[in-house]
C-alpha positions in Angstrom: 204.2 191.2 48.0 207.3 191.7 49.1 207.8 194.3 51.9 209.6 197.6 51.4 213.0 198.3 52.5 211.5 201.0 54.4 209.4 198.3 56.5 212.4 195.9 57.3 214.4 199.1 58.4 211.7 200.5 60.7 211.7 196.6 61.8 215.0 196.3 62.2 215.3 199.3 64.2 212.5 198.6 66.7 214.4 195.4 67.5 217.8 196.7 67.7 216.3 199.5 70.7 214.6 196.6 72.6 218.1 194.3 72.1 215.9 191.4 70.6 217.8 190.3 67.5 219.1 187.3 69.7 215.6 186.0 70.1 214.7 186.4 66.1 215.5 182.9 65.2 214.3 181.5 61.8 212.7 178.9 64.6 211.6 181.3 67.2 209.7 183.5 64.2 207.8 180.7 62.9 206.9 180.1 66.5 205.8 183.5 66.7 204.0 184.2 63.7 201.8 180.7 64.7 201.3 182.1 68.2 200.1 185.4 67.3 198.0 183.7 64.2 196.4 181.6 66.8 195.5 185.1 68.9 194.0 186.0 65.8 191.9 183.2 65.4 190.8 183.1 68.7 189.1 186.3 68.0 186.7 184.6 66.2 186.4 181.3 67.9 182.6 182.5 69.4 181.4 184.6 67.3 182.4 186.4 63.5 182.0 189.7 65.1 185.1 190.2 66.3 186.2 193.5 67.2 188.0 195.5 64.7 190.9 197.0 66.4 191.9 193.5 68.2 192.0 192.0 64.8 194.3 194.7 63.4 196.2 194.6 66.5 196.8 190.7 66.2 197.2 191.2 62.7 199.8 193.6 63.0 201.8 190.8 65.0 202.1 188.4 62.8 202.9 190.7 60.1 205.1 192.2 62.3 207.3 188.8 63.3 206.8 187.5 59.3 208.4 190.5 57.6 211.5 190.2 59.9 215.1 189.2 58.4 
């Protein structure tokens, strides 16, 4: 499923406002996706009953990096 241009535009604005584009190389984005996915998985490390808000927060981090261009 492709992200809509609106999502890409919003993320580009977010990155530009924080002057982070320099750090968003393919290598860094791949690392960041992996790190955030590990944080998501960590929520389930000892129990299948992870907090829903924490799940959403970590998933948002994964998707934010995944949608970067």
